[in-house]
C-alpha positions as CSV (number, residue, x, y, z in Angstrom):
1,M,-25.2,-4.8,-83.5
2,R,-21.9,-3.0,-83.3
3,T,-20.0,-1.6,-86.0
4,T,-17.8,0.7,-86.9
5,L,-19.4,4.0,-88.9
6,T,-17.5,6.6,-90.7
7,L,-19.2,10.0,-90.5
8,D,-18.3,13.6,-92.5
9,P,-17.8,16.0,-89.7
10,D,-20.7,18.2,-90.9
11,V,-22.6,15.0,-89.8
12,A,-21.0,14.4,-86.9
13,Q,-22.0,17.6,-85.2
14,L,-25.0,17.7,-86.9
15,L,-26.5,14.5,-84.8
16,A,-24.5,15.7,-81.7
17,K,-26.6,19.0,-81.6
18,E,-30.0,17.0,-82.1
19,A,-28.3,14.3,-79.8
20,A,-27.8,17.1,-77.5
21,R,-31.4,19.0,-78.2
22,R,-33.5,16.0,-77.5
23,G,-31.5,15.0,-74.7
24,V,-31.1,11.2,-75.9
25,T,-27.5,9.0,-77.3
26,F,-25.7,9.8,-79.7
27,K,-26.5,6.0,-80.7
28,Q,-30.6,6.9,-80.9
29,V,-30.2,10.0,-82.9
30,V,-28.1,7.9,-85.8
31,N,-29.9,4.8,-85.1
32,D,-33.5,6.9,-85.5
33,A,-32.2,9.0,-88.4
34,I,-31.3,5.9,-90.8
35,R,-35.2,4.5,-90.2
36,R,-36.3,7.4,-91.0
37,G,-34.1,7.5,-94.2
38,L,-34.8,3.8,-95.1
39,S,-38.5,3.6,-94.7
40,P,-40.4,2.8,-97.7
41,R,-43.3,5.9,-96.9
42,A,-39.7,7.9,-96.7
43,S,-39.3,7.4,-100.4
44,T,-42.5,7.2,-101.8
45,R,-42.8,10.5,-100.1
46,A,-43.9,12.8,-102.6
47,A,-42.7,17.2,-101.9
48,P,-45.9,19.3,-101.2
49,R,-47.3,20.7,-104.9
50,Y,-46.8,24.7,-105.4
51,R,-49.4,25.7,-106.7
52,V,-48.9,29.2,-108.2
53,R,-52.8,31.3,-107.4
54,P,-52.3,33.8,-111.1
55,H,-54.2,37.1,-111.1
56,K,-55.1,39.4,-113.6
57,T,-53.1,42.4,-114.8
58,A,-52.4,44.5,-117.1
59,L,-49.9,46.8,-118.9
60,R,-49.9,50.5,-117.8
61,P,-50.5,52.9,-121.2
62,G,-48.4,53.5,-123.0
63,I,-46.2,50.6,-122.7
64,D,-45.0,48.4,-125.7
65,A,-44.7,44.9,-124.2
66,A,-43.4,43.8,-127.5
67,A,-40.6,46.4,-127.9
68,G,-40.0,46.5,-124.7
69,F,-39.3,42.8,-123.8
70,N,-37.6,42.9,-126.9
71,R,-35.3,45.5,-126.0
72,L,-34.7,43.6,-122.6
73,A,-33.9,40.3,-124.6
74,D,-31.0,42.8,-126.4
75,E,-29.5,43.5,-123.9
76,L,-29.0,40.6,-121.8
77,E,-27.8,39.0,-125.3
78,D,-25.4,41.5,-125.2
79,D,-24.1,41.5,-121.9
80,A,-23.9,37.7,-122.4
81,V,-21.5,38.2,-125.8
82,I,-19.5,41.2,-123.7
83,T,-18.9,38.6,-121.0
84,K,-18.0,35.8,-123.3
85,V,-15.6,38.1,-125.7
86,G,-13.7,39.5,-121.8
87,A,-13.2,36.3,-121.0
88,A,-11.8,34.7,-123.8
89,A,-9.4,37.8,-124.2
90,R,-7.8,36.8,-120.6
């Protein structure tokens, strides 16, 4: 089947590079990409799960976690207010 397809320049460039890399025609690369994109398993395939591996940790002696984290939160809030006020003054 013959049809006209308008591609964005970046997509056309990617397809042309892939065709050159594989040594096949532009048409073949387009057909393969569309087949892969429209195949039923492509839409149901889930991304691999990311697994977090926790490790035991502790704060150094003399560090007050609550005070340190609260101070950090206060500083971040202050920065946000300063940025907002500065933007409003312009």
